[in-house]
LUMTIDREN-855040 format. One line per field, with one value per residue: x, y, z of N, C-alpha, C in turn; residue in one letter. Coordinates in Angstrom, 3 decimals, m for minus. Each point is the difference from the previous one (the first is absolute). Example, Ala and Ser with C-alpha at 12.3 -4.5 7.8 and 13.67 -1.06 7.14 Angstrom:
neast (13.190|m0.350)
nnorth (m5.690|1.050)
nup (7.800|m0.720)
caeast (m0.890|0.820)
canorth (1.190|1.190)
caup (0.000|0.060)
ceast (0.900|m0.770)
cnorth (1.200|1.090)
cup (0.000|0.730)
residuo (A|S)
This chain:
neast (124.467|m0.211|m0.412|m1.163|m0.181|m0.659|0.330|m0.880|0.507|0.423|0.438|0.512|m1.170|0.073|m0.816|m0.850|m0.033|m0.659|0.221|m0.960|0.459|1.248|0.347|0.269|1.005|m1.389|1.144|0.238|m0.321|m0.739|0.393|1.015|0.164|m1.388|m0.598|m1.159|0.734|0.407|m0.339|0.666|m0.126|m1.343|m0.286|0.321|m0.939|m0.913|0.145|0.136|m1.338|m0.176|0.282|m0.777|m0.471|m0.810|m0.729|m0.754|m1.211|m0.673|m1.051|0.127|m1.271|0.140|m1.391|m0.518|m0.793|m0.684|m0.631|m0.855|0.169|0.728|m0.653|0.893|m0.619|m0.997|0.272|m0.104|m0.364|m0.390|0.528|m0.476|m0.908|0.256|0.311|m1.112|m0.988|m0.106|m0.466|m1.051|m0.499|0.352|m0.495|m1.098|0.480|0.788|m1.301|0.017|m1.152|m0.060|m1.375|0.074|m0.771|m0.526|m1.209|0.759|1.064|m1.053|m0.362|m1.081|0.028|1.136|m1.294|0.058|m1.084|m0.961|m0.947|m0.457|m1.523|0.747|0.996|m0.094|1.128|m0.286|0.508|m0.918|m0.292|1.087|m0.184|m1.032|0.408|0.712|m0.651|m0.744|0.253|m0.009|m0.849|m0.200|0.323|m0.395|m1.042|0.245|m0.155|m0.697|1.359|m0.295|m0.909|0.018|m0.803|m0.316|m1.283|0.158|m0.387|m0.766|0.891|0.698|0.943|m1.227|m0.689|1.477|0.024|m1.254|m0.261|1.205|m0.407|m1.021|0.307|0.376|m0.183|0.010|0.609|m0.865|1.111|m0.079|0.039|m0.488|m0.398|0.931|0.732|m0.694|0.902|m0.955|0.983|0.388|0.660|m1.344|0.123|1.594|m0.135|m0.973|1.154|0.852|m0.975|0.275|0.017|m1.097|m0.458|m0.965|m0.145|1.408|m0.510|m0.078|0.670|m0.064|m0.853|1.036|0.683|1.110|m0.594|0.632|m1.067|0.281|0.379|m0.778|m0.529|1.196|0.440|m1.382|0.268|1.405|m0.459|m1.034|0.725|0.503|m1.077|m0.210|1.349|0.060|1.006|m0.386|0.370|m0.598|1.220|m0.941|0.968|1.334|0.595|m0.832|0.129|1.144|m1.188|m0.636|1.012|0.994|m1.030|m0.278|0.988|m0.039|m1.197|0.536|m0.264|m1.403|0.310|0.625|m0.920|0.783|m1.131|1.247|m0.996|m0.945|m0.710|0.571|m0.202|m1.472|m0.327|0.627|m0.531|m0.871|0.601|0.151|m1.496|m0.761|0.737|m1.036|0.279|0.702|m0.553|1.208|0.763|m0.573|0.089|1.452|m0.343|m1.071|0.556|1.142|m0.885|m0.861|1.247|0.889|m0.941|0.378|m0.140|m0.727|m0.708|0.643|m0.891|0.766|m0.248|0.859|m1.049|m0.106|0.277|m0.817|m0.741|m0.049|m0.555|m0.549|m0.138)
nnorth (102.894|0.873|0.484|0.345|1.292|m0.022|1.107|m0.311|0.639|m1.363|0.894|0.740|0.860|0.787|0.689|0.083|1.343|m0.498|1.093|m0.323|m0.036|m0.278|1.064|0.196|m0.382|m0.499|0.726|m0.737|1.173|m0.888|m0.415|0.792|m0.048|m0.026|m0.586|0.699|m1.265|0.392|m0.720|1.116|0.994|m0.855|m0.006|1.607|0.216|m0.876|0.502|1.304|m0.325|m0.540|0.952|0.770|m0.945|1.174|m0.742|0.989|0.468|0.803|m0.121|1.257|0.229|1.073|m0.430|m0.166|m1.374|0.397|m1.121|0.124|m0.820|1.159|m0.027|0.848|m0.449|m0.660|1.175|m0.949|1.114|m0.550|1.072|m0.613|m0.418|0.782|0.579|m0.738|m0.053|1.273|m0.084|m0.864|1.004|0.806|m0.900|m0.413|m1.123|1.048|0.403|0.028|0.273|0.984|m0.213|1.042|m1.092|1.166|0.750|0.267|m0.529|m0.809|0.072|0.881|m0.755|m0.705|m0.905|m0.992|0.510|m0.655|1.150|m0.190|m0.277|m0.933|m0.646|m1.386|m0.243|m0.520|m1.078|m0.623|1.220|0.431|m1.176|0.301|1.325|m0.539|m0.954|0.677|0.765|m0.716|m0.436|1.423|0.129|m1.112|0.401|0.933|m0.835|0.193|0.368|0.948|m0.065|1.120|m0.377|1.278|m0.375|m1.273|m0.426|m0.320|m1.247|0.933|m0.705|m0.538|0.827|0.913|m0.724|m0.022|1.284|m0.291|m0.694|0.473|1.190|m1.021|0.922|m1.171|0.510|1.107|0.612|0.074|1.430|m0.417|0.761|m1.141|0.683|0.969|0.774|0.161|0.248|0.867|m1.001|0.376|1.359|m0.087|m0.948|0.409|0.748|m1.134|m0.414|1.326|m0.394|0.126|m0.097|m0.386|1.247|0.217|m0.815|m1.378|m0.690|0.552|m0.025|0.266|1.024|m0.389|m0.533|1.181|0.103|m0.724|m0.875|0.059|0.864|0.657|m0.565|0.323|1.573|0.193|m0.610|1.402|1.108|m0.349|0.117|1.160|0.097|0.640|0.326|1.266|0.826|0.911|0.304|0.700|0.891|0.089|1.067|0.444|m1.003|0.569|0.357|0.672|0.472|0.264|0.283|0.542|0.878|m0.023|0.156|0.910|m0.422|0.835|0.735|0.774|0.971|1.295|1.425|0.436|0.623|0.702|m0.135|m0.786|0.364|0.736|m0.485|m1.126|0.126|0.680|m1.015|m0.895|0.463|m0.215|m0.878|m0.691|m0.902|m1.008|0.195|m0.007|0.454|0.830|m0.124|m0.394|0.672|0.764|0.180|0.472|1.227|0.015|m0.066|0.842|0.546|m0.398|1.381|m0.552|0.896|0.948|0.405|0.362|1.306|m0.448|m0.459|0.961|0.725|m0.866|m0.039|1.430|0.077|m1.251|0.652)
nup (123.029|0.841|m1.118|0.310|m0.918|m1.441|m0.547|m0.952|m1.235|0.170|1.018|m1.161|0.248|m1.260|0.640|m0.736|m0.776|m0.736|m0.600|m0.089|m1.404|0.539|m0.256|1.335|0.666|0.541|0.668|1.185|0.273|0.321|m0.911|0.182|m0.996|0.255|m1.136|m0.583|m0.399|m1.195|m0.842|m0.943|0.925|m0.443|m1.496|0.237|0.852|m0.624|m1.646|0.808|0.889|m1.196|m1.045|1.158|m0.309|0.039|0.550|1.053|m0.530|0.715|m0.970|m0.083|m0.267|m0.737|0.318|m1.616|m0.014|1.218|0.666|0.320|m1.032|m0.869|m0.812|0.205|0.975|m0.701|m0.150|m1.247|m0.369|1.425|0.523|0.827|m0.624|m0.841|1.299|0.601|m1.525|0.493|1.144|m0.132|m0.759|1.094|1.083|m0.595|m0.061|m0.483|m0.076|0.799|m0.353|0.918|0.278|0.601|0.602|m0.598|0.348|0.907|m1.023|m0.148|1.158|m0.743|0.717|m0.783|m0.273|0.668|m0.474|m0.801|0.390|1.434|0.331|1.210|m1.293|0.524|0.205|m1.216|0.746|m0.015|0.267|0.842|0.688|m0.766|0.374|1.233|m0.222|m0.404|0.827|0.742|m0.968|0.066|0.946|m0.036|m0.702|0.579|0.994|0.718|0.683|0.888|0.650|0.223|0.377|0.082|m0.398|0.734|m0.899|0.608|m0.304|0.271|0.876|0.688|m0.013|0.183|0.687|0.448|m0.065|0.609|1.169|0.003|m0.345|0.494|0.796|m0.043|m0.602|0.056|0.321|1.241|0.226|1.066|0.003|1.137|0.732|m0.529|1.287|0.575|m0.606|0.415|m0.412|m0.484|0.697|m0.071|0.406|1.024|0.461|0.269|0.427|1.106|1.059|m0.082|1.179|m0.605|0.125|m0.074|m0.393|0.679|m0.152|1.077|m0.793|m0.927|0.335|m0.005|1.214|0.435|0.938|m1.019|1.049|1.206|0.134|m0.222|0.708|0.569|m0.378|0.318|1.200|0.146|m0.585|1.001|0.716|m0.592|0.515|0.921|m1.036|0.126|0.911|0.016|0.948|0.026|0.076|m0.322|0.016|0.117|m0.863|0.548|1.306|m1.077|m0.946|1.234|0.420|m1.261|0.308|1.450|m0.312|m0.986|m1.000|m0.453|m1.103|0.574|m0.579|m0.001|0.460|m1.100|0.278|m0.664|1.110|m0.053|m1.342|m0.162|1.263|m0.464|m0.748|0.137|1.039|m1.415|m1.010|1.140|m0.066|0.292|m1.286|m0.105|m1.066|m0.533|0.987|0.112|m1.130|m0.017|0.815|m0.525|m1.499|0.696|0.660|m1.100|m0.929|1.065|m0.222|m1.410|m0.682|m0.969|m0.144|m0.832|0.112|m0.941|0.245|0.915|m0.540|m0.820|1.420|0.187|m1.382|m0.010|1.222|m0.617|m1.243)
caeast (m0.182|m0.840|m1.212|m1.010|m0.780|0.767|m1.187|0.591|m1.081|m1.159|m0.839|m0.744|m0.921|m0.165|m1.271|m0.065|m1.438|m0.749|m1.300|m0.925|m0.148|1.202|0.991|1.091|m0.058|m0.266|0.213|m0.894|0.806|m0.090|0.949|1.194|0.436|m0.807|m0.569|m0.847|0.131|m0.322|0.132|1.414|0.920|m0.031|0.896|1.515|0.133|0.115|1.488|1.043|0.215|0.298|1.844|0.545|m0.622|m1.247|m0.599|m1.338|m0.424|m1.349|m0.635|m1.249|m0.389|m0.558|m0.816|m0.442|m1.704|m0.663|m1.248|m0.646|0.273|1.512|m0.414|1.340|1.100|m0.225|m0.295|1.367|0.808|0.424|1.050|0.608|0.101|0.771|1.375|0.493|0.657|1.114|1.115|0.114|1.177|1.433|0.726|m0.065|m0.063|1.113|m0.500|m1.330|m1.229|m1.438|m1.234|m1.260|m1.732|m0.796|m0.765|0.230|0.489|m0.859|m1.357|m0.580|m0.434|1.428|0.143|0.420|m1.561|m1.326|m0.770|m1.411|m0.438|0.211|0.998|0.766|0.511|m0.771|0.970|m0.406|m0.081|1.175|0.790|m0.502|1.034|1.146|m0.129|0.327|1.562|1.140|0.139|0.505|1.924|0.517|0.088|0.939|1.441|0.347|0.359|m0.498|m0.910|0.236|m1.092|0.031|m1.410|m0.316|m1.593|m0.442|m0.034|0.461|0.888|m0.660|m0.872|0.572|0.996|m0.952|0.024|1.667|0.211|m1.245|0.812|1.475|0.966|0.275|1.387|0.052|m0.123|m0.830|0.547|m1.011|m0.105|m0.892|0.190|m0.211|m0.785|m0.374|0.814|0.243|1.270|m0.510|m0.617|0.526|m0.879|m1.467|0.531|0.296|m1.127|m1.116|m1.140|m0.595|m1.047|m1.301|m0.223|1.046|0.077|1.297|m0.171|0.099|m0.775|0.337|1.679|0.051|0.259|1.477|0.142|m0.536|1.053|m0.707|m0.872|0.750|0.214|m1.309|0.062|0.946|0.240|m0.932|0.808|1.029|m1.023|m0.721|0.773|0.942|1.215|1.068|m0.653|0.563|m0.792|0.053|1.178|0.905|0.858|m0.901|m0.728|0.954|m0.109|m1.076|0.792|0.698|m1.216|m0.372|1.472|0.370|m1.083|m0.252|1.389|0.076|1.050|m0.873|0.317|m0.261|0.401|0.543|m1.216|0.668|0.242|0.994|0.986|0.071|0.586|1.409|0.178|m0.314|0.993|1.306|0.071|0.542|1.326|m0.003|0.643|0.401|m1.212|0.097|0.124|m1.837|m0.848|0.322|m0.135|m1.674|m0.710|0.796|m1.003|m0.863|0.360|0.159|m1.377|m0.580|m0.316|0.521|m0.254|m0.281|m0.549|0.589|0.446|1.631|0.611|1.054|0.911|0.560|0.504|1.063|0.811|0.328|1.225)
canorth (m1.986|0.042|0.904|m1.051|0.285|0.442|0.493|m0.077|0.322|m0.750|0.114|1.356|0.047|0.990|0.299|0.855|0.680|0.669|0.939|0.105|1.479|1.042|0.562|m0.152|m0.494|0.944|m0.132|m0.300|1.163|m0.612|m1.205|0.395|m0.556|m1.117|0.731|m0.492|m0.465|m0.494|m1.534|m0.079|0.374|m1.118|m1.080|0.120|0.225|m1.502|m0.642|0.341|m0.912|m1.491|m0.098|0.322|m1.499|0.088|m1.132|0.033|1.258|0.072|1.027|1.006|0.797|1.103|0.041|1.648|0.382|m0.475|0.191|m0.858|m1.460|0.076|m0.880|0.220|m1.299|m1.368|0.215|m0.680|1.238|1.307|0.296|m0.847|m1.255|0.348|0.192|m1.259|m0.388|0.481|m0.569|m1.265|m0.218|0.549|m0.681|m1.551|m0.773|0.509|0.992|m0.315|1.021|m0.416|1.139|0.654|0.323|0.315|0.710|1.008|0.898|0.149|0.413|1.233|0.170|m0.293|m1.324|m1.057|m0.672|0.604|0.256|m0.365|1.070|0.856|0.618|m0.758|m0.866|m1.400|m0.694|m1.269|0.479|0.223|m1.245|m0.689|0.990|0.073|m1.278|0.545|0.138|m0.990|m0.685|0.559|m0.006|m1.377|0.043|1.021|m0.743|0.124|m1.630|m0.013|0.791|0.872|0.189|0.983|0.870|m0.630|m1.002|m1.419|m0.739|0.410|m0.919|m1.252|0.214|0.110|m1.609|m1.011|0.149|0.007|m1.752|m0.708|0.560|m0.572|0.721|m0.850|0.320|1.137|0.023|0.974|0.680|1.020|1.190|m0.588|0.938|0.819|0.703|1.433|1.114|1.595|0.014|m0.432|1.205|0.244|m0.932|0.575|0.819|m0.426|m0.771|0.849|m0.504|0.573|m0.834|0.887|0.310|m0.121|m1.568|m0.594|m1.215|m0.625|m1.006|m1.506|0.067|m0.439|1.157|m0.105|m0.769|m1.180|m1.142|m1.618|m0.003|m0.032|m1.835|m0.696|0.568|m0.761|m1.493|m0.338|m0.064|m1.537|m1.501|0.474|m0.427|1.056|m0.474|0.902|0.706|1.541|1.115|1.482|0.105|m0.916|0.151|0.359|m1.358|m1.376|m1.106|m1.180|m0.565|m1.011|m1.393|m0.715|m0.948|m1.211|m0.675|m0.725|m0.674|0.580|0.909|1.334|1.264|1.213|0.812|0.933|0.699|1.200|0.724|m0.390|0.457|1.498|0.422|m0.076|1.061|1.000|0.689|m0.055|1.291|1.038|m0.351|m0.694|m1.227|m0.216|m0.840|m1.580|m0.818|m0.199|m0.849|m1.012|m0.068|m0.196|m1.202|m1.282|m0.077|m0.529|m1.493|m0.911|m0.419|m1.380|m0.177|m0.843|0.774|1.420|1.025|1.282|0.991|m0.160|m1.220|0.431|0.668|m1.141|m1.192|0.542|m0.078|m1.072|m0.220)
caup (0.058|1.041|m0.105|0.215|m1.134|m1.124|m1.251|m1.426|m0.624|m0.105|1.328|0.095|m1.052|0.051|m0.280|m1.204|m0.160|m1.298|m0.092|m1.456|m0.549|0.603|m1.009|0.612|1.469|1.188|1.221|1.314|0.941|1.421|m0.158|m0.649|m0.953|m0.481|m0.966|m0.629|m1.103|m1.343|m0.367|m0.602|0.909|1.019|m0.759|m0.151|1.510|0.329|m0.086|0.521|1.083|m0.352|m0.220|1.098|0.689|0.784|m0.664|m0.454|0.140|0.040|m0.826|0.454|m1.332|0.231|m1.833|m0.241|0.526|1.037|m0.158|1.432|0.211|m0.142|m1.450|m0.894|0.556|m0.801|m1.642|m0.633|m0.150|0.850|m0.071|0.774|m0.774|m0.874|0.811|0.021|m1.136|m0.755|1.053|m0.517|m1.619|0.215|0.727|0.079|1.679|0.822|0.924|0.781|m0.188|1.251|m0.076|0.973|m0.317|1.156|m0.845|0.509|m0.884|m1.247|0.144|0.481|1.690|0.853|1.231|m0.374|m0.329|m0.242|1.023|0.043|0.178|1.042|m0.124|0.404|m1.116|m0.348|0.123|m1.048|m1.330|m0.396|m0.800|m1.430|m0.694|0.157|m0.798|m1.578|m0.292|0.183|m1.123|m0.969|0.367|0.159|m1.434|m0.315|0.091|1.429|0.470|1.336|0.226|1.427|0.719|1.308|0.417|1.308|m0.180|0.469|m1.223|m1.380|m0.935|m0.335|m1.081|m0.907|m0.416|m0.966|m1.207|m0.671|m0.373|m0.802|m1.116|m0.235|0.841|1.315|m0.043|0.230|1.744|0.999|0.792|0.755|1.278|1.131|1.025|m0.896|0.886|m0.037|0.718|m0.107|m0.719|m1.423|m0.765|m1.033|m1.121|m0.784|m1.086|m1.244|m0.873|m0.547|0.678|1.072|0.250|m0.330|1.395|0.951|0.317|0.027|m0.327|1.490|0.164|m0.485|0.344|1.699|1.057|0.158|1.456|0.634|m0.771|m0.408|m1.374|m1.160|m0.260|m0.325|m1.255|m0.735|m0.245|m0.596|m1.175|m0.583|m0.476|m0.888|m1.280|m0.539|m0.076|0.803|0.716|0.275|1.012|m0.510|m0.136|0.460|1.568|1.375|0.107|m0.293|0.928|m0.464|m0.783|0.548|0.214|m1.261|m0.711|0.838|m0.227|m1.298|m0.886|m0.965|m0.024|0.797|m0.471|0.691|m0.964|1.187|m0.721|m0.406|1.198|0.489|m0.932|0.054|0.881|m0.055|m1.335|0.857|1.175|m0.735|m0.484|1.075|0.264|1.317|m0.020|m1.337|m0.963|m0.514|1.105|0.746|m0.970|m0.124|1.364|m0.107|m0.759|0.582|1.461|m0.352|m0.153|0.847|0.866|m0.642|m1.605|m1.397|m1.119|0.680|m1.152|0.384|m0.952|0.057|m0.535|m0.604|0.578|1.131|m0.938|m0.292|1.198|0.139|m1.119)
ceast (m1.175|m1.069|m1.192|m1.135|0.630|m0.996|0.737|m1.224|m1.247|m1.417|m1.252|m1.155|m0.346|m1.399|0.306|m1.387|0.124|m1.099|m0.514|m0.042|0.969|0.890|1.434|m0.056|m0.081|0.610|m1.169|0.712|m0.022|0.726|1.217|0.618|m0.692|m1.126|m1.252|0.466|m0.668|m0.046|1.370|0.758|0.049|1.194|1.348|0.502|0.348|1.370|1.153|m0.066|0.061|1.595|0.595|m0.210|m1.245|m0.672|m1.488|m0.402|m1.682|m0.695|m1.311|m0.574|m0.711|m0.746|m0.410|m1.331|0.041|m1.473|m0.586|0.555|1.468|0.289|1.461|1.043|m0.027|m0.187|1.333|0.824|0.359|1.406|1.135|0.294|0.601|1.396|0.660|0.632|1.344|1.682|0.390|0.625|1.268|0.743|m0.679|m0.066|1.387|m0.622|m1.256|m1.028|m0.932|m0.498|m0.557|m1.194|m0.698|m0.494|m0.004|0.441|m0.866|m1.563|0.166|m0.256|1.178|m0.040|0.676|m0.646|m0.745|m0.802|m1.275|m1.003|0.229|1.116|1.293|0.590|m0.760|0.646|m0.334|m0.143|1.175|0.676|m0.430|0.987|1.015|0.112|0.693|1.046|1.123|m0.344|0.520|1.378|0.484|m0.043|1.008|1.495|0.575|0.396|m0.587|m1.369|m0.319|m1.404|0.100|m0.728|m0.358|m1.310|m0.048|m0.074|0.517|1.194|m0.467|m0.795|1.086|1.006|m1.249|m0.050|1.091|m0.234|m1.321|0.691|1.085|1.387|0.722|1.630|0.360|m0.208|m0.741|1.039|m1.030|0.448|m1.082|0.146|0.298|m0.703|m0.573|0.980|0.340|1.056|m0.079|m0.017|0.819|m0.295|m1.080|0.265|0.415|m1.052|m1.250|m1.335|m0.435|m1.107|m1.212|m0.733|0.555|m0.228|1.463|m0.182|0.287|m1.533|0.317|1.525|0.358|0.348|1.560|0.437|m0.176|0.980|m0.479|m1.225|0.430|0.706|m0.851|m0.245|0.545|m0.433|m1.343|m0.045|0.913|m1.111|m0.674|0.729|1.493|1.128|1.055|m0.977|0.879|m0.515|0.752|m0.873|1.124|0.708|m1.295|m0.206|1.333|m0.126|m1.041|0.909|0.368|m0.889|m0.602|1.238|m0.170|m1.249|m0.536|0.816|m0.154|0.914|m0.870|0.930|m0.498|0.101|0.233|m0.589|0.498|m0.033|1.419|1.337|0.131|0.794|1.451|0.560|0.022|0.702|1.477|0.401|0.545|1.334|m0.155|0.367|0.411|m0.707|0.567|0.271|m1.324|m0.642|0.569|m0.204|m1.191|m0.047|0.983|m0.359|m1.092|0.361|0.215|m1.014|m0.572|m0.441|0.944|0.055|m0.467|m0.457|0.194|0.047|1.566|0.639|1.277|0.699|0.932|0.985|1.455|1.317|0.849|0.930|1.122)
cnorth (m0.023|0.877|m1.023|0.015|0.944|0.585|m0.409|0.394|m1.224|0.068|1.099|m0.657|1.893|0.738|1.109|0.383|0.112|0.660|m0.088|1.656|0.550|m0.102|m0.016|m0.516|1.360|0.112|0.299|0.498|m0.723|m1.182|0.388|m1.094|m1.208|0.864|m0.766|m0.239|0.096|m1.118|m0.209|0.311|m1.179|m1.223|0.252|m0.108|m1.604|m0.663|0.524|m0.464|m1.337|m0.128|m0.172|m1.515|m0.026|m1.135|0.138|1.312|m0.320|1.350|0.460|0.614|1.233|0.214|1.801|0.226|m1.156|m0.374|m0.866|m1.232|m0.420|m1.049|0.070|m1.108|m0.776|0.335|m0.399|1.086|1.014|m0.051|m1.119|m1.143|0.545|0.055|m1.413|m0.835|0.692|m0.651|m1.490|m0.108|0.397|m1.000|m1.407|m0.137|0.533|0.949|m0.677|1.107|m0.335|1.204|m0.085|m0.200|0.392|1.371|1.966|1.198|0.179|0.497|1.426|0.273|m0.451|m0.961|m1.248|m1.248|0.751|0.227|m0.377|1.284|1.357|1.176|m0.610|m1.261|m1.352|m0.972|m1.070|0.758|0.338|m1.177|m0.219|1.255|m0.735|m1.433|0.582|0.995|m0.883|m0.791|1.191|0.350|m1.140|m0.069|1.031|m0.635|0.461|m1.463|m0.089|1.234|m0.026|0.430|1.003|0.599|m0.593|0.200|m1.302|m0.885|0.084|m0.679|m1.272|0.662|0.273|m1.349|m0.548|0.937|0.275|m1.553|m0.120|1.024|m0.738|0.616|m0.700|0.159|1.309|0.238|0.882|0.345|0.406|0.893|m0.120|0.950|1.346|0.995|1.718|0.942|1.299|0.196|m0.524|1.339|0.006|m1.168|0.503|1.309|m0.654|m0.697|0.992|m0.492|0.997|m0.570|0.927|0.323|m0.082|m1.479|m0.505|m1.514|m1.272|m1.071|m1.327|m0.243|m0.469|1.118|m0.032|m0.474|m1.764|m0.719|m1.556|0.081|0.213|m1.384|m0.603|0.010|m1.146|m1.479|m0.520|0.161|m1.308|m0.910|0.331|m0.474|1.141|m0.843|0.881|0.718|1.348|0.765|1.505|1.115|m0.561|0.757|m0.034|m1.661|m0.844|m1.205|m0.868|m0.697|m1.059|m0.949|m0.639|m1.112|m1.262|m0.746|m0.646|m0.506|0.723|1.009|1.395|0.992|1.058|0.905|1.308|1.397|1.778|0.893|m0.296|m0.051|1.375|0.577|m0.010|1.389|0.942|0.462|m0.174|1.750|1.064|m0.245|m0.693|m1.101|m0.613|m0.842|m1.307|m0.900|m0.436|m0.704|m1.266|m0.768|m0.747|m1.411|m1.419|m0.787|m1.078|m1.344|m0.691|m0.379|m1.123|0.204|m0.623|1.070|1.848|0.824|1.575|1.137|0.241|m1.090|0.388|0.461|m1.430|m0.928|0.744|m0.037|m1.081|m0.402|m0.242)
cup (1.284|m0.266|0.418|m0.688|m0.867|m0.696|m1.222|m0.877|m0.538|1.018|m0.453|m1.353|m0.181|m0.026|m1.547|m0.194|m1.528|m0.532|m1.466|m0.481|0.391|m1.268|0.471|1.396|0.906|1.266|0.921|0.895|1.540|m0.156|m0.667|m0.929|m0.724|m0.790|m0.395|m1.663|m1.244|m0.179|m0.090|1.163|1.422|m0.107|0.055|1.725|0.562|m0.618|0.785|1.249|m0.281|0.416|1.378|0.910|0.343|m0.944|m0.353|0.088|0.415|m0.337|0.750|m1.294|0.801|m1.579|0.352|0.286|0.823|0.118|1.660|m0.094|m0.108|m1.278|m0.527|0.663|m0.522|m1.692|m0.336|m0.372|0.768|0.218|0.974|m0.995|m1.124|0.217|0.173|m1.152|m0.272|0.886|m0.596|m1.321|0.251|0.403|0.410|1.492|0.616|0.900|0.827|0.092|0.944|m0.827|1.197|m0.266|0.999|m1.035|0.791|m0.827|m1.095|0.566|0.643|1.380|0.919|1.122|m1.016|m0.475|m0.366|1.014|m0.216|0.189|1.059|m0.425|0.584|m1.128|0.488|m0.079|m1.035|m1.778|m0.484|m0.219|m0.997|m0.881|m0.083|m0.763|m1.503|0.227|0.060|m1.349|m0.868|0.302|m0.378|m1.774|m0.606|0.126|1.663|0.611|1.412|0.205|1.511|0.396|0.843|0.732|1.044|0.041|0.710|m0.776|m1.322|m0.616|m0.306|m1.629|m1.181|m0.471|m0.764|m1.247|m1.012|m0.526|m1.309|m1.411|m0.526|0.326|1.381|0.548|0.477|1.729|0.341|1.201|0.662|0.674|0.858|0.951|m0.406|0.927|m0.541|0.595|m0.603|m1.143|m1.506|m0.805|m1.404|m1.219|m0.558|m0.856|m1.473|m0.852|m0.367|0.875|1.366|0.482|0.355|1.556|1.021|0.793|0.269|0.154|1.379|m0.037|m0.712|0.013|1.462|0.859|0.191|1.263|m0.193|m1.178|m0.083|m1.174|m1.270|0.069|m0.560|m1.454|m0.873|m0.285|m1.105|m1.764|m0.506|0.104|m0.881|m1.669|m0.512|0.376|0.856|0.742|0.592|1.053|m0.218|1.353|0.726|1.456|0.845|0.330|m0.170|1.145|m0.823|m0.947|0.512|0.880|m0.978|m0.453|0.820|m0.207|m1.027|m1.132|m1.428|m0.337|0.567|m1.047|1.224|m0.832|0.918|m0.715|m0.089|0.974|0.874|m0.840|0.124|1.422|m0.019|m1.105|0.926|0.934|m0.569|m0.334|0.941|0.482|1.298|0.264|m1.453|m0.665|0.002|1.337|0.729|m1.134|0.172|2.021|0.175|m0.630|0.566|1.347|m0.703|m0.482|1.367|1.124|m0.517|m1.159|m0.488|m1.124|0.725|m1.139|0.808|m1.041|0.062|m1.202|m1.071|0.550|0.743|m1.023|m0.711|0.975|0.251|m1.195|0.945)
residuo (M|V|R|E|S|R|L|H|P|D|D|L|I|A|P|L|F|V|K|E|G|A|D|A|P|V|P|I|A|S|L|P|G|Q|F|Q|H|T|R|E|S|L|R|Q|E|V|R|E|I|R|D|L|G|V|P|A|V|V|L|F|G|V|P|E|H|K|D|P|E|G|S|E|A|W|N|P|D|G|I|V|Q|L|A|I|Q|D|L|K|D|D|H|G|D|E|L|V|V|I|A|D|L|C|V|D|E|Y|T|S|H|G|H|C|G|V|L|D|A|S|G|Q|P|D|N|D|A|T|L|E|L|Y|E|Q|I|A|V|A|Q|A|T|A|G|A|D|I|C|A|P|S|G|M|M|D|G|Q|V|F|A|I|R|E|A|L|D|D|A|G|F|D|Q|V|A|I|L|A|Y|A|A|K|F|A|T|A|L|Y|G|P|F|R|D|A|V|D|V|T|I|E|G|G|G|N|R|K|G|Y|Q|Q|D|V|A|N|T|R|E|A|M|E|E|I|R|E|D|I|G|E|G|A|D|M|V|M|I|K|P|A|M|P|Y|L|D|L|I|A|R|A|R|Q|E|L|D|V|P|I|A|A|Y|H|V|S|G|E|Y|A|M|V|H|A|A|A|Q|N|G|W|L|E|L|E|A|V|A|F|E|H|V|G|A|I|K|R|A|G|A|D|L|V|L|T|Y|F|S|R|L|I|A|Q|G|L|Q)
């Protein structure tokens, strides 16, 4: 009666990976319990988590072929576009399908945009690619496009492209404050991404020390037309989630990222803590801080525990 915040399956979004050309699900060693799915195993996984009450998934693709532009990201027959069609055929409007919108999984160099002559991401040239990806995802049936590349002006460009193509009802979940954290390692294993030459993304992702700048990024994305905004990672940035909740009226999502998940599993495997109790405490803290939606690899575990 007096509990101030509650978890519910409706709060959860399950991140899932689908691998082109796979004959069987491939376990991801650094993300225990997670897989690079085949199209069919993805359908089965989604059926099971939807039966547990989880209303939404976000899809990441692992293509067979990569190139400097990441052209498989907007191929109508690309792995994510086909997976979106599968899931919408299975569930229709009973499942919200969110498509991660970026090219890092698809580029041979591992960056989130096309590179210029100096080897750095070309912001404006990348926006043109993002527009093509958004239309391809919406055409396949995506309910929400989630641009994660942190290119300046990406939300405005994507909103215009979607509207011009007749997809004005497709929403945008903007990765508005995506930090250049050390917690993304297992995710890069999951999508087979290595940044060429040992580089990093500090030139376009958010400085981990900056809160005021992150708020400006969030406000800018809302001004460009974002329907929802995301803060990523979650646990180290609860202060930002709380501040954004106090100052903004739009839905706020937080991504409990691969490194946060993997650390809990590693400690539990050593018998140092109880996996389910910590999972509930972490995701509960994210919700308590003010997030409306939590993207977490613990979605199945938590939904099962809430039954």
